[in-house]
All heavy atoms as a GROMACS GRO file, in nm:
protein
  536
    1MET      N    1   0.084  -0.115  -0.003
    1MET     CA    2  -0.002   0.004  -0.008
    1MET      C    3   0.090   0.127   0.005
    1MET      O    4   0.186   0.128   0.067
    1MET     CB    5  -0.088  -0.004   0.123
    1MET     CG    6  -0.182   0.112   0.128
    1MET     SD    7  -0.290   0.107   0.274
    1MET     CE    8  -0.444   0.120   0.193
    2ALA      N    9   0.049   0.218  -0.080
    2ALA     CA   10   0.128   0.340  -0.092
    2ALA      C   11   0.117   0.431   0.035
    2ALA      O   12   0.017   0.434   0.095
    2ALA     CB   13   0.092   0.428  -0.214
    3THR      N   14   0.228   0.497   0.063
    3THR     CA   15   0.215   0.583   0.193
    3THR      C   16   0.175   0.712   0.146
    3THR      O   17   0.202   0.762   0.033
    3THR     CB   18   0.357   0.586   0.257
    3THR    OG1   19   0.446   0.650   0.164
    3THR    CG2   20   0.401   0.457   0.304
    4ARG      N   21   0.099   0.785   0.230
    4ARG     CA   22   0.055   0.915   0.200
    4ARG      C   23   0.162   1.022   0.221
    4ARG      O   24   0.240   1.012   0.322
    4ARG     CB   25  -0.068   0.956   0.277
    4ARG     CG   26  -0.199   0.876   0.242
    4ARG     CD   27  -0.318   0.926   0.322
    4ARG     NE   28  -0.329   1.072   0.301
    4ARG     CZ   29  -0.435   1.126   0.239
    4ARG    NH1   30  -0.532   1.051   0.205
    4ARG    NH2   31  -0.447   1.256   0.228
    5THR      N   32   0.175   1.111   0.136
    5THR     CA   33   0.273   1.219   0.155
    5THR      C   34   0.187   1.352   0.172
    5THR      O   35   0.084   1.364   0.107
    5THR     CB   36   0.365   1.241   0.027
    5THR    OG1   37   0.284   1.262  -0.084
    5THR    CG2   38   0.450   1.116   0.012
    6ASN      N   39   0.249   1.441   0.239
    6ASN     CA   40   0.177   1.570   0.266
    6ASN      C   41   0.200   1.657   0.146
    6ASN      O   42   0.281   1.632   0.056
    6ASN     CB   43   0.221   1.635   0.391
    6ASN     CG   44   0.368   1.681   0.383
    6ASN    OD1   45   0.420   1.709   0.273
    6ASN    ND2   46   0.433   1.694   0.501
    7PRO      N   47   0.114   1.752   0.123
    7PRO     CA   48   0.115   1.842   0.005
    7PRO      C   49   0.254   1.900  -0.022
    7PRO      O   50   0.296   1.909  -0.136
    7PRO     CB   51   0.008   1.953   0.024
    7PRO     CG   52  -0.091   1.878   0.125
    7PRO     CD   53  -0.002   1.788   0.208
    8LEU      N   54   0.321   1.943   0.082
    8LEU     CA   55   0.460   2.004   0.057
    8LEU      C   56   0.556   1.906   0.004
    8LEU      O   57   0.626   1.936  -0.092
    8LEU     CB   58   0.509   2.051   0.194
    8LEU     CG   59   0.642   2.132   0.192
    8LEU    CD1   60   0.627   2.252   0.101
    8LEU    CD2   61   0.687   2.176   0.327
    9GLN      N   62   0.554   1.774   0.051
    9GLN     CA   63   0.648   1.674  -0.004
    9GLN      C   64   0.608   1.648  -0.140
    9GLN      O   65   0.699   1.625  -0.232
    9GLN     CB   66   0.634   1.552   0.082
    9GLN     CG   67   0.706   1.555   0.219
    9GLN     CD   68   0.681   1.428   0.290
    9GLN    OE1   69   0.583   1.369   0.283
    9GLN    NE2   70   0.781   1.389   0.370
   10PHE      N   71   0.485   1.645  -0.176
   10PHE     CA   72   0.432   1.611  -0.314
   10PHE      C   73   0.487   1.726  -0.407
   10PHE      O   74   0.540   1.688  -0.512
   10PHE     CB   75   0.283   1.607  -0.317
   10PHE     CG   76   0.220   1.588  -0.453
   10PHE    CD1   77   0.234   1.466  -0.515
   10PHE    CD2   78   0.164   1.701  -0.514
   10PHE    CE1   79   0.182   1.448  -0.645
   10PHE    CE2   80   0.112   1.686  -0.648
   10PHE     CZ   81   0.131   1.560  -0.710
   11ILE      N   82   0.472   1.849  -0.366
   11ILE     CA   83   0.513   1.957  -0.459
   11ILE      C   84   0.664   1.955  -0.475
   11ILE      O   85   0.717   1.967  -0.586
   11ILE     CB   86   0.469   2.089  -0.401
   11ILE    CG1   87   0.321   2.106  -0.413
   11ILE    CG2   88   0.535   2.212  -0.473
   11ILE    CD1   89   0.262   2.226  -0.346
   12GLN      N   90   0.741   1.917  -0.369
   12GLN     CA   91   0.889   1.902  -0.376
   12GLN      C   92   0.928   1.788  -0.479
   12GLN      O   93   1.020   1.797  -0.556
   12GLN     CB   94   0.946   1.884  -0.238
   12GLN     CG   95   0.945   2.006  -0.152
   12GLN     CD   96   0.990   1.969  -0.011
   12GLN    OE1   97   0.988   1.857   0.036
   12GLN    NE2   98   1.024   2.080   0.072
   13GLN      N   99   0.854   1.680  -0.469
   13GLN     CA  100   0.880   1.564  -0.554
   13GLN      C  101   0.842   1.601  -0.701
   13GLN      O  102   0.923   1.562  -0.789
   13GLN     CB  103   0.800   1.447  -0.512
   13GLN     CG  104   0.845   1.389  -0.380
   13GLN     CD  105   0.750   1.273  -0.321
   13GLN    OE1  106   0.651   1.244  -0.388
   13GLN    NE2  107   0.794   1.212  -0.205
   14VAL      N  108   0.737   1.670  -0.720
   14VAL     CA  109   0.703   1.714  -0.851
   14VAL      C  110   0.810   1.802  -0.915
   14VAL      O  111   0.852   1.784  -1.025
   14VAL     CB  112   0.566   1.782  -0.858
   14VAL    CG1  113   0.538   1.850  -0.994
   14VAL    CG2  114   0.454   1.679  -0.826
   15ARG      N  115   0.854   1.900  -0.837
   15ARG     CA  116   0.955   1.990  -0.884
   15ARG      C  117   1.086   1.916  -0.910
   15ARG      O  118   1.157   1.952  -1.011
   15ARG     CB  119   0.977   2.102  -0.785
   15ARG     CG  120   0.861   2.195  -0.771
   15ARG     CD  121   0.896   2.310  -0.688
   15ARG     NE  122   1.000   2.389  -0.744
   15ARG     CZ  123   1.033   2.514  -0.717
   15ARG    NH1  124   0.953   2.580  -0.634
   15ARG    NH2  125   1.123   2.573  -0.778
   16ALA      N  126   1.119   1.815  -0.835
   16ALA     CA  127   1.239   1.738  -0.858
   16ALA      C  128   1.230   1.662  -0.988
   16ALA      O  129   1.324   1.655  -1.066
   16ALA     CB  130   1.265   1.644  -0.737
   17GLU      N  131   1.112   1.605  -1.009
   17GLU     CA  132   1.094   1.532  -1.140
   17GLU      C  133   1.090   1.623  -1.260
   17GLU      O  134   1.150   1.594  -1.366
   17GLU     CB  135   0.959   1.449  -1.128
   17GLU     CG  136   0.968   1.328  -1.035
   17GLU     CD  137   1.071   1.229  -1.071
   17GLU    OE1  138   1.091   1.197  -1.188
   17GLU    OE2  139   1.138   1.177  -0.975
   18VAL      N  140   1.025   1.742  -1.246
   18VAL     CA  141   1.017   1.825  -1.365
   18VAL      C  142   1.157   1.887  -1.392
   18VAL      O  143   1.198   1.899  -1.510
   18VAL     CB  144   0.924   1.947  -1.330
   18VAL    CG1  145   0.943   2.059  -1.431
   18VAL    CG2  146   0.781   1.891  -1.326
   19SER      N  147   1.248   1.892  -1.291
   19SER     CA  148   1.384   1.946  -1.320
   19SER      C  149   1.465   1.846  -1.400
   19SER      O  150   1.562   1.871  -1.460
   19SER     CB  151   1.450   1.981  -1.191
   19SER     OG  152   1.479   1.859  -1.118
   20LYS      N  153   1.422   1.712  -1.397
   20LYS     CA  154   1.491   1.608  -1.469
   20LYS      C  155   1.445   1.606  -1.620
   20LYS      O  156   1.517   1.536  -1.700
   20LYS     CB  157   1.463   1.471  -1.409
   20LYS     CG  158   1.512   1.455  -1.266
   20LYS     CD  159   1.470   1.319  -1.216
   20LYS     CE  160   1.504   1.303  -1.076
   20LYS     NZ  161   1.459   1.177  -1.022
   21VAL      N  162   1.346   1.669  -1.656
   21VAL     CA  163   1.298   1.669  -1.792
   21VAL      C  164   1.391   1.750  -1.878
   21VAL      O  165   1.441   1.854  -1.849
   21VAL     CB  166   1.151   1.727  -1.796
   21VAL    CG1  167   1.103   1.748  -1.946
   21VAL    CG2  168   1.056   1.652  -1.716
   22VAL      N  169   1.420   1.688  -1.995
   22VAL     CA  170   1.500   1.760  -2.098
   22VAL      C  171   1.406   1.824  -2.203
   22VAL      O  172   1.335   1.751  -2.274
   22VAL     CB  173   1.592   1.660  -2.170
   22VAL    CG1  174   1.673   1.725  -2.271
   22VAL    CG2  175   1.686   1.595  -2.069
   23TRP      N  176   1.387   1.952  -2.192
   23TRP     CA  177   1.292   2.019  -2.272
   23TRP      C  178   1.352   2.042  -2.412
   23TRP      O  179   1.469   2.067  -2.434
   23TRP     CB  180   1.253   2.158  -2.214
   23TRP     CG  181   1.193   2.136  -2.081
   23TRP    CD1  182   1.249   2.160  -1.961
   23TRP    CD2  183   1.055   2.103  -2.050
   23TRP    NE1  184   1.160   2.132  -1.863
   23TRP    CE2  185   1.047   2.096  -1.913
   23TRP    CE3  186   0.948   2.058  -2.133
   23TRP    CZ2  187   0.921   2.065  -1.851
   23TRP    CZ3  188   0.824   2.028  -2.081
   23TRP    CH2  189   0.812   2.032  -1.942
   24PRO      N  190   1.264   2.020  -2.518
   24PRO     CA  191   1.317   2.040  -2.657
   24PRO      C  192   1.351   2.190  -2.688
   24PRO      O  193   1.296   2.270  -2.630
   24PRO     CB  194   1.201   1.992  -2.740
   24PRO     CG  195   1.079   2.007  -2.660
   24PRO     CD  196   1.127   1.984  -2.518
   25THR      N  197   1.444   2.206  -2.771
   25THR     CA  198   1.478   2.347  -2.819
   25THR      C  199   1.369   2.390  -2.913
   25THR      O  200   1.289   2.318  -2.964
   25THR     CB  201   1.619   2.346  -2.887
   25THR    OG1  202   1.610   2.265  -3.004
   25THR    CG2  203   1.725   2.295  -2.794
   26ARG      N  204   1.375   2.525  -2.938
   26ARG     CA  205   1.275   2.576  -3.031
   26ARG      C  206   1.286   2.518  -3.174
   26ARG      O  207   1.202   2.488  -3.246
   26ARG     CB  208   1.298   2.737  -3.041
   26ARG     CG  209   1.199   2.802  -3.130
   26ARG     CD  210   1.220   2.951  -3.129
   26ARG     NE  211   1.204   3.015  -2.999
   26ARG     CZ  212   1.080   3.057  -2.951
   26ARG    NH1  213   0.973   3.042  -3.024
   26ARG    NH2  214   1.074   3.102  -2.835
   27ARG      N  215   1.422   2.491  -3.208
   27ARG     CA  216   1.446   2.438  -3.342
   27ARG      C  217   1.395   2.291  -3.350
   27ARG      O  218   1.329   2.254  -3.451
   27ARG     CB  219   1.602   2.430  -3.365
   27ARG     CG  220   1.634   2.384  -3.508
   27ARG     CD  221   1.780   2.399  -3.530
   27ARG     NE  222   1.820   2.378  -3.666
   27ARG     CZ  223   1.847   2.262  -3.722
   27ARG    NH1  224   1.852   2.160  -3.642
   27ARG    NH2  225   1.874   2.244  -3.845
   28GLU      N  226   1.404   2.216  -3.244
   28GLU     CA  227   1.356   2.077  -3.247
   28GLU      C  228   1.201   2.073  -3.254
   28GLU      O  229   1.137   2.000  -3.324
   28GLU     CB  230   1.402   2.008  -3.118
   28GLU     CG  231   1.544   1.968  -3.111
   28GLU     CD  232   1.584   1.910  -2.975
   28GLU    OE1  233   1.521   1.950  -2.874
   28GLU    OE2  234   1.689   1.834  -2.977
   29VAL      N  235   1.132   2.166  -3.179
   29VAL     CA  236   0.995   2.174  -3.183
   29VAL      C  237   0.946   2.214  -3.332
   29VAL      O  238   0.849   2.157  -3.389
   29VAL     CB  239   0.942   2.282  -3.084
   29VAL    CG1  240   0.788   2.310  -3.097
   29VAL    CG2  241   0.969   2.231  -2.945
   30LEU      N  242   1.014   2.310  -3.388
   30LEU     CA  243   0.979   2.357  -3.520
   30LEU      C  244   1.001   2.239  -3.623
   30LEU      O  245   0.908   2.206  -3.710
   30LEU     CB  246   1.064   2.471  -3.563
   30LEU     CG  247   1.034   2.525  -3.705
   30LEU    CD1  248   0.897   2.585  -3.708
   30LEU    CD2  249   1.144   2.629  -3.741
   31LEU      N  250   1.108   2.164  -3.617
   31LEU     CA  251   1.135   2.061  -3.707
   31LEU      C  252   1.037   1.944  -3.688
   31LEU      O  253   0.981   1.892  -3.794
   31LEU     CB  254   1.273   2.002  -3.686
   31LEU     CG  255   1.381   2.089  -3.747
   31LEU    CD1  256   1.518   2.029  -3.711
   31LEU    CD2  257   1.371   2.101  -3.894
   32THR      N  258   1.000   1.910  -3.568
   32THR     CA  259   0.904   1.798  -3.549
   32THR      C  260   0.768   1.842  -3.595
   32THR      O  261   0.688   1.755  -3.648
   32THR     CB  262   0.901   1.749  -3.407
   32THR    OG1  263   0.893   1.861  -3.323
   32THR    CG2  264   1.042   1.674  -3.372
   33THR      N  265   0.728   1.972  -3.570
   33THR     CA  266   0.604   2.019  -3.613
   33THR      C  267   0.591   2.013  -3.773
   33THR      O  268   0.483   1.972  -3.819
   33THR     CB  269   0.576   2.164  -3.570
   33THR    OG1  270   0.585   2.163  -3.423
   33THR    CG2  271   0.440   2.213  -3.606
   34VAL      N  272   0.690   2.063  -3.834
   34VAL     CA  273   0.694   2.053  -3.983
   34VAL      C  274   0.683   1.907  -4.024
   34VAL      O  275   0.605   1.877  -4.126
   34VAL     CB  276   0.821   2.120  -4.045
   34VAL    CG1  277   0.836   2.094  -4.190
   34VAL    CG2  278   0.806   2.272  -4.016
   35MET      N  279   0.757   1.824  -3.962
   35MET     CA  280   0.748   1.674  -4.000
   35MET      C  281   0.610   1.620  -3.984
   35MET      O  282   0.565   1.544  -4.070
   35MET     CB  283   0.855   1.596  -3.920
   35MET     CG  284   0.994   1.616  -3.962
   35MET     SD  285   1.127   1.537  -3.873
   35MET     CE  286   1.048   1.424  -3.775
   36VAL      N  287   0.541   1.660  -3.873
   36VAL     CA  288   0.405   1.614  -3.859
   36VAL      C  289   0.317   1.666  -3.968
   36VAL      O  290   0.233   1.587  -4.025
   36VAL     CB  291   0.356   1.650  -3.716
   36VAL    CG1  292   0.201   1.641  -3.706
   36VAL    CG2  293   0.420   1.574  -3.597
   37PHE      N  294   0.327   1.790  -4.004
   37PHE     CA  295   0.240   1.837  -4.111
   37PHE      C  296   0.268   1.773  -4.246
   37PHE      O  297   0.174   1.738  -4.326
   37PHE     CB  298   0.258   1.992  -4.132
   37PHE     CG  299   0.173   2.070  -4.025
   37PHE    CD1  300   0.238   2.147  -3.926
   37PHE    CD2  301   0.039   2.070  -4.030
   37PHE    CE1  302   0.167   2.224  -3.841
   37PHE    CE2  303  -0.038   2.142  -3.936
   37PHE     CZ  304   0.029   2.215  -3.839
   38ILE      N  305   0.400   1.741  -4.272
   38ILE     CA  306   0.438   1.680  -4.396
   38ILE      C  307   0.373   1.536  -4.398
   38ILE      O  308   0.316   1.490  -4.496
   38ILE     CB  309   0.587   1.671  -4.417
   38ILE    CG1  310   0.636   1.813  -4.452
   38ILE    CG2  311   0.625   1.580  -4.524
   38ILE    CD1  312   0.783   1.830  -4.450
   39MET      N  313   0.390   1.463  -4.286
   39MET     CA  314   0.345   1.320  -4.281
   39MET      C  315   0.188   1.319  -4.290
   39MET      O  316   0.130   1.230  -4.354
   39MET     CB  317   0.393   1.259  -4.154
   39MET     CG  318   0.548   1.231  -4.160
   39MET     SD  319   0.604   1.147  -4.301
   39MET     CE  320   0.526   0.981  -4.282
   40ALA      N  321   0.124   1.420  -4.228
   40ALA     CA  322  -0.018   1.420  -4.229
   40ALA      C  323  -0.068   1.451  -4.370
   40ALA      O  324  -0.170   1.392  -4.420
   40ALA     CB  325  -0.071   1.528  -4.129
   41SER      N  326   0.003   1.538  -4.439
   41SER     CA  327  -0.033   1.566  -4.582
   41SER      C  328  -0.014   1.446  -4.669
   41SER      O  329  -0.100   1.411  -4.755
   41SER     CB  330   0.042   1.688  -4.630
   41SER     OG  331   0.030   1.793  -4.553
   42LEU      N  332   0.100   1.374  -4.648
   42LEU     CA  333   0.123   1.256  -4.737
   42LEU      C  334   0.018   1.148  -4.709
   42LEU      O  335  -0.027   1.079  -4.798
   42LEU     CB  336   0.262   1.204  -4.707
   42LEU     CG  337   0.386   1.297  -4.764
   42LEU    CD1  338   0.514   1.230  -4.715
   42LEU    CD2  339   0.377   1.298  -4.909
   43THR      N  340  -0.016   1.135  -4.584
   43THR     CA  341  -0.116   1.038  -4.547
   43THR      C  342  -0.254   1.071  -4.608
   43THR      O  343  -0.325   0.987  -4.662
   43THR     CB  344  -0.132   1.028  -4.394
   43THR    OG1  345  -0.006   0.994  -4.335
   43THR    CG2  346  -0.236   0.918  -4.351
   44ALA      N  347  -0.289   1.194  -4.602
   44ALA     CA  348  -0.418   1.240  -4.660
   44ALA      C  349  -0.416   1.216  -4.816
   44ALA      O  350  -0.516   1.173  -4.872
   44ALA     CB  351  -0.439   1.393  -4.637
   45VAL      N  352  -0.304   1.248  -4.883
   45VAL     CA  353  -0.289   1.229  -5.029
   45VAL      C  354  -0.308   1.077  -5.050
   45VAL      O  355  -0.378   1.034  -5.150
   45VAL     CB  356  -0.169   1.286  -5.086
   45VAL    CG1  357  -0.140   1.235  -5.229
   45VAL    CG2  358  -0.166   1.435  -5.074
   46PHE      N  359  -0.238   0.989  -4.978
   46PHE     CA  360  -0.241   0.847  -4.996
   46PHE      C  361  -0.382   0.794  -4.985
   46PHE      O  362  -0.427   0.725  -5.073
   46PHE     CB  363  -0.149   0.777  -4.897
   46PHE     CG  364  -0.154   0.633  -4.891
   46PHE    CD1  365  -0.103   0.556  -4.991
   46PHE    CD2  366  -0.231   0.568  -4.796
   46PHE    CE1  367  -0.121   0.414  -4.992
   46PHE    CE2  368  -0.242   0.424  -4.795
   46PHE     CZ  369  -0.191   0.349  -4.895
   47PHE      N  370  -0.448   0.830  -4.882
   47PHE     CA  371  -0.586   0.782  -4.853
   47PHE      C  372  -0.680   0.840  -4.956
   47PHE      O  373  -0.786   0.775  -4.992
   47PHE     CB  374  -0.633   0.802  -4.712
   47PHE     CG  375  -0.573   0.702  -4.616
   47PHE    CD1  376  -0.484   0.738  -4.522
   47PHE    CD2  377  -0.606   0.568  -4.634
   47PHE    CE1  378  -0.431   0.652  -4.442
   47PHE    CE2  379  -0.551   0.472  -4.544
   47PHE     CZ  380  -0.463   0.510  -4.449
   48PHE      N  381  -0.663   0.960  -5.009
   48PHE     CA  382  -0.738   1.018  -5.113
   48PHE      C  383  -0.736   0.925  -5.233
   48PHE      O  384  -0.835   0.890  -5.294
   48PHE     CB  385  -0.697   1.150  -5.145
   48PHE     CG  386  -0.766   1.206  -5.275
   48PHE    CD1  387  -0.893   1.258  -5.270
   48PHE    CD2  388  -0.699   1.200  -5.400
   48PHE    CE1  389  -0.952   1.304  -5.386
   48PHE    CE2  390  -0.757   1.246  -5.516
   48PHE     CZ  391  -0.883   1.295  -5.505
   49PHE      N  392  -0.611   0.889  -5.278
   49PHE     CA  393  -0.600   0.797  -5.391
   49PHE      C  394  -0.647   0.652  -5.368
   49PHE      O  395  -0.708   0.598  -5.460
   49PHE     CB  396  -0.454   0.796  -5.436
   49PHE     CG  397  -0.414   0.922  -5.516
   49PHE    CD1  398  -0.323   1.008  -5.467
   49PHE    CD2  399  -0.477   0.953  -5.640
   49PHE    CE1  400  -0.292   1.124  -5.536
   49PHE    CE2  401  -0.444   1.068  -5.712
   49PHE     CZ  402  -0.348   1.147  -5.654
   50VAL      N  403  -0.637   0.606  -5.249
   50VAL     CA  404  -0.693   0.475  -5.217
   50VAL      C  405  -0.843   0.481  -5.227
   50VAL      O  406  -0.906   0.388  -5.285
   50VAL     CB  407  -0.643   0.432  -5.074
   50VAL    CG1  408  -0.726   0.308  -5.030
   50VAL    CG2  409  -0.501   0.392  -5.071
   51ASP      N  410  -0.902   0.586  -5.172
   51ASP     CA  411  -1.049   0.602  -5.176
   51ASP      C  412  -1.093   0.611  -5.324
   51ASP      O  413  -1.187   0.558  -5.361
   51ASP     CB  414  -1.093   0.718  -5.088
   51ASP     CG  415  -1.243   0.744  -5.092
   51ASP    OD1  416  -1.307   0.653  -5.055
   51ASP    OD2  417  -1.286   0.855  -5.138
   52TRP      N  418  -1.022   0.696  -5.397
   52TRP     CA  419  -1.062   0.716  -5.540
   52TRP      C  420  -1.048   0.594  -5.616
   52TRP      O  421  -1.140   0.567  -5.703
   52TRP     CB  422  -0.967   0.825  -5.596
   52TRP     CG  423  -0.995   0.862  -5.739
   52TRP    CD1  424  -1.095   0.931  -5.792
   52TRP    CD2  425  -0.914   0.812  -5.843
   52TRP    NE1  426  -1.088   0.936  -5.925
   52TRP    CE2  427  -0.968   0.868  -5.963
   52TRP    CE3  428  -0.800   0.738  -5.859
   52TRP    CZ2  429  -0.924   0.838  -6.090
   52TRP    CZ3  430  -0.754   0.710  -5.989
   52TRP    CH2  431  -0.811   0.769  -6.099
   53THR      N  432  -0.945   0.509  -5.591
   53THR     CA  433  -0.929   0.385  -5.665
   53THR      C  434  -1.041   0.289  -5.632
   53THR      O  435  -1.098   0.231  -5.718
   53THR     CB  436  -0.798   0.325  -5.627
   53THR    OG1  437  -0.688   0.415  -5.657
   53THR    CG2  438  -0.770   0.195  -5.706
   54ILE      N  439  -1.078   0.275  -5.506
   54ILE     CA  440  -1.182   0.177  -5.469
   54ILE      C  441  -1.315   0.229  -5.527
   54ILE      O  442  -1.398   0.153  -5.573
   54ILE     CB  443  -1.188   0.173  -5.313
   54ILE    CG1  444  -1.068   0.098  -5.257
   54ILE    CG2  445  -1.318   0.104  -5.260
   54ILE    CD1  446  -1.050   0.094  -5.116
   55ARG      N  447  -1.346   0.367  -5.509
   55ARG     CA  448  -1.473   0.427  -5.567
   55ARG      C  449  -1.476   0.397  -5.711
   55ARG      O  450  -1.582   0.355  -5.763
   55ARG     CB  451  -1.475   0.566  -5.530
   55ARG     CG  452  -1.605   0.632  -5.574
   55ARG     CD  453  -1.624   0.779  -5.528
   55ARG     NE  454  -1.506   0.831  -5.463
   55ARG     CZ  455  -1.439   0.939  -5.498
   55ARG    NH1  456  -1.477   0.997  -5.608
   55ARG    NH2  457  -1.338   0.978  -5.441
   56SER      N  458  -1.376   0.418  -5.788
   56SER     CA  459  -1.368   0.396  -5.933
   56SER      C  460  -1.397   0.254  -5.963
   56SER      O  461  -1.468   0.222  -6.059
   56SER     CB  462  -1.240   0.448  -5.995
   56SER     OG  463  -1.228   0.578  -5.969
   57GLY      N  464  -1.325   0.163  -5.887
   57GLY     CA  465  -1.352   0.020  -5.924
   57GLY      C  466  -1.488  -0.026  -5.894
   57GLY      O  467  -1.546  -0.101  -5.969
   58LEU      N  468  -1.553   0.026  -5.789
   58LEU     CA  469  -1.690  -0.013  -5.752
   58LEU      C  470  -1.790   0.040  -5.859
   58LEU      O  471  -1.883  -0.024  -5.902
   58LEU     CB  472  -1.724   0.035  -5.623
   58LEU     CG  473  -1.663  -0.037  -5.494
   58LEU    CD1  474  -1.696   0.028  -5.364
   58LEU    CD2  475  -1.709  -0.189  -5.497
   59GLN      N  476  -1.757   0.164  -5.897
   59GLN     CA  477  -1.842   0.220  -6.008
   59GLN      C  478  -1.831   0.150  -6.131
   59GLN      O  479  -1.938   0.126  -6.201
   59GLN     CB  480  -1.808   0.372  -6.024
   59GLN     CG  481  -1.855   0.465  -5.915
   59GLN     CD  482  -1.816   0.611  -5.939
   59GLN    OE1  483  -1.734   0.635  -6.027
   59GLN    NE2  484  -1.872   0.698  -5.859
   60LEU      N  485  -1.711   0.101  -6.166
   60LEU     CA  486  -1.692   0.027  -6.286
   60LEU      C  487  -1.773  -0.110  -6.278
   60LEU      O  488  -1.837  -0.146  -6.370
   60LEU     CB  489  -1.548   0.005  -6.324
   60LEU     CG  490  -1.507  -0.077  -6.440
   60LEU    CD1  491  -1.550  -0.004  -6.565
   60LEU    CD2  492  -1.360  -0.111  -6.442
   61MET      N  493  -1.749  -0.176  -6.165
   61MET     CA  494  -1.825  -0.302  -6.149
   61MET      C  495  -1.969  -0.284  -6.154
   61MET      O  496  -2.050  -0.365  -6.214
   61MET     CB  497  -1.788  -0.363  -6.009
   61MET     CG  498  -1.640  -0.421  -6.008
   61MET     SD  499  -1.586  -0.482  -5.856
   61MET     CE  500  -1.734  -0.552  -5.776
   62LEU      N  501  -2.030  -0.174  -6.096
   62LEU     CA  502  -2.172  -0.148  -6.102
   62LEU      C  503  -2.220  -0.125  -6.241
   62LEU      O  504  -2.325  -0.159  -6.275
   62LEU     CB  505  -2.211  -0.035  -6.004
   62LEU     CG  506  -2.204  -0.080  -5.854
   62LEU    CD1  507  -2.232   0.051  -5.766
   62LEU    CD2  508  -2.297  -0.186  -5.819
   63GLN      N  509  -2.131  -0.056  -6.315
   63GLN     CA  510  -2.174  -0.024  -6.458
   63GLN      C  511  -2.178  -0.158  -6.540
   63GLN      O  512  -2.258  -0.168  -6.623
   63GLN     CB  513  -2.081   0.077  -6.513
   63GLN     CG  514  -2.101   0.217  -6.466
   63GLN     CD  515  -1.995   0.313  -6.527
   63GLN    OE1  516  -1.900   0.273  -6.592
   63GLN    NE2  517  -2.007   0.442  -6.495
   64LEU      N  518  -2.081  -0.242  -6.511
   64LEU     CA  519  -2.077  -0.365  -6.582
   64LEU      C  520  -2.200  -0.456  -6.555
   64LEU      O  521  -2.250  -0.527  -6.640
   64LEU     CB  522  -1.946  -0.442  -6.558
   64LEU     CG  523  -1.815  -0.378  -6.615
   64LEU    CD1  524  -1.698  -0.451  -6.573
   64LEU    CD2  525  -1.825  -0.369  -6.767
   65VAL      N  526  -2.238  -0.462  -6.427
   65VAL     CA  527  -2.348  -0.543  -6.385
   65VAL      C  528  -2.485  -0.484  -6.431
   65VAL      O  529  -2.571  -0.558  -6.472
   65VAL     CB  530  -2.341  -0.563  -6.229
   65VAL    CG1  531  -2.472  -0.627  -6.178
   65VAL    CG2  532  -2.218  -0.634  -6.188
   66GLY      N  533  -2.494  -0.350  -6.410
   66GLY     CA  534  -2.625  -0.289  -6.436
   66GLY      C  535  -2.624  -0.215  -6.558
   66GLY      O  536  -2.683  -0.177  -6.644
   0.00000   0.00000   0.00000
């Protein structure tokens, strides 16, 4: 069972843990943000073409049947 800590100890522990965090630089944040936008765009284009291909195939099959 976990022991209870008082609020002051909790805040001290939180500050100690936050001080261990390695924060990204502005350049790293900018680069990863740009990479996310590029990958999201590529994914959107990919799924657009997949959807278009499936839709075209289904329309062709329906035209052949009906």
